[in-house]
N, C-alpha and C positions, 0 to 999 in steps of 0.2 A: 504494500500500500504506500502511496506517496501523494499524488497530486490530482489533476482533474479526474473525472471518473475514469477508471475506478479509484483514482487517488483521492478524490474528495469523498465519495460515498464510502470508501473503505475505512475511513476514520471511525465509523461506527461499528466495524466488524473486525478490525485488525489491530495489532499492537501499535500504539503511538510511537513514532520513531523520532527521536530528538537528535539533530545533527550536532553532536558534541564537539566536532572538530572544525566547524565552519570558521570560528575565529582564529583557529590555529593553522589554517591552510597555508598561509604565507611561509610557515616554517616546515611544511611538509614537502619532502623531496623524493617521492617514489618514481622510478623509471622515467626520468626526464619530464614529468608532468607536474612537479611540485610547484612550479611558478604559474601554472594555469589557473586563472581566476574563475570562481564559480559565479555564473550570471543567471538571469531568469528567476531571481528570488521571489518568494521564499522557495527553497528547495530542500526537502527533507532527504537525508541520506546521500546527498551529493558528494560527500567525501568518500563514500564506500567504493565507487568505481576506481579510485586510486589505490585501494588496498589490494595488494597482490597483482597489480598491473604488470603483465610481462613486458620485457624490454622490446620485444618485436612480435606482437600478436599477428597471427596469420590472417589472410583474407577469408579463408573458410575455417570457421571455428566450430568446435564440437561443444555445444551447450549442454547436451545430454549424451551420455555414453550409449553404445548399442545395447547395453544391458538394462537401461532404464525402461521400465514398463510404460506402455502407452502407444498411441498412434504416432508414427514418425512424421516429422514436419521439417521441411526445408524452407527456412525464412531467408529471403534474399532481398536485395534492393540496391539502388544507386544513390550515392550522395552527391548532390550538386550544390553550387553556391548560388547566391541571389541572382546572378546573371546567367544561370543555367549551365555553367561549366562543370564537368565532372571533377571531383576533388579527390586526389590520391592522398594517402597517409593520414586520413581521419580515423580515429578510433571510435567504434561503436561498442558500448557495453550493454549486456542484456542479463536479466535474471528473471526467474519465473517460478511458479509452483509446479509440482509434479501433477500427474493425472488425477490425483486425489484432492488437489486444491490446496496443498500445504507446501511451505517452503522447507524442503528437506534439509535438516541441519547438518553442519559439518563440525563435529565436536573438536576436531584437531586444530581449528582456526582459533587463534588467541583473541582476535578482534571481535567485539560484540556486533559491530555493524555487518561484518562479513557473515557472521553466524545468522543474523536476521535475514540476509539475502539468501542464505542457504547454499547448498552445493551446486545447484543448477544456475551457475553464473559463468560468463565467459566474455572475452573481448575479441573483436575482429577489426582488422585494419583494412581500409579500402585500398583496392588495387589501382593500377594505372587508369582504369576506366571509372574509378569511383565506386566500384562494386564491393559488397560484403555479403557474407552468407553465414547463417547459424544453422547447424544440424541439431535437431532437438526433437521433442515430443510435444503434442498439443497439451497445453496446461489445463487444469481443471478449475472449476469455480470454487471459491472458498466454501468449505463445508457448511451446510445449513443456511446458505444465503442464495440470493439470486444475482450475485455479482457475476458479470460476464467473465469468460476466460480472457486472460490477458498476459502479455509479456511486457515487462518494463524495459525501456530503452533510455540510454544516456549517450550524449555525444561528447567526445573529448577532442577539441581542436588544440593540440598541444601548443602551449605558450600563448594561446589566444582566449579560449573560453571552454568551460565545462558546464553542461546544463542537461536537464531532462527534457525529453520530447514526449508527445502523446504516445500512450501505450499502444501496442498492437492489440487490436480487437478484431473479432471474426464475425463477418456478416451472417454466417450460418448458425451462429450461437443463438438459441432461443431466448437467452437472457438479454441479448442486445436488442431491446425494443426500440422503436423509433424515438421515443422520448429519451431513453438512456443514451442512444447514439448522438442525439443533438447535444446533450450535456457533455458527452465525452469528447466530441470533436472540437478541440480548442485550436487546432491547426498549428500546434507547436512542432516545428520541423516538418510541416505538412500533415496531412491526415494520416492517422494511425489505423484507420479501419480498413481491413484487407479482405479480399475475397479468396478463400482457400479453394484450391483446385485439386481434385483427386488425381494422384499419379500411382504408378505401379506399386510403390512401397509405402504409400501413405498420403501425405498432403504436401502441397507447395503453395507458398504465399509470398507476395511482394510488398515490401514496405520501403518506398523511396523516401529520401530525407532531403529537405532543403535547409542548408545551414543558416542558422540565425532567424528563420522565419517565425514571427510571433514570439520571439524570445526577448523579454525586456532587458535592456542593458547590453545586448549583444554588440561587441565592438566592431564587427564587420572586418575582421583582419584579412589582409590580402594573402593569397597563397605564396 
């Protein structure tokens, strides 16, 4: 849970997350991103994408292992700037629930923020064409709620800006009613509502991202 639906509605059904490191970000120096300012405030858990950030995330990242139960999902997209140019080298961070709708814990992680996000978390770096891919499973709704299935996404433009964008939501989800969809579609980074397509081994969906779109305080850094 974090921000606009399901980030707003999730406040009533999920653990309140307090970004304890926001004021300390300037002193944080993980994987060349420590000087990247958080924008688009308020932003809960925006320090967590920096925790465990690999030095060189791949363009195709495994968000869930092959052993993770659930329907397979290939989530892909292209990252472009405000002028429509593909942007290479942008890091997209994702985390999600498992098929049962819970964030499966990782007890070995010492950081409470990383534990909140669970073990289904990963980073992908856009390739020369601005493309990224996560290999995962379809998430479940929070148990006992009508919360739509969703995948949380954050963007790290290293040295420029770190911010959350609209969650990935699925048009075929019965919980994604027209009313809920209108509330959810804030246009942060472009629309997060995707249309899943059946493929041989599960599902495929596309979530394109426009850097800085509808992100308050985005500095519009040049590539």
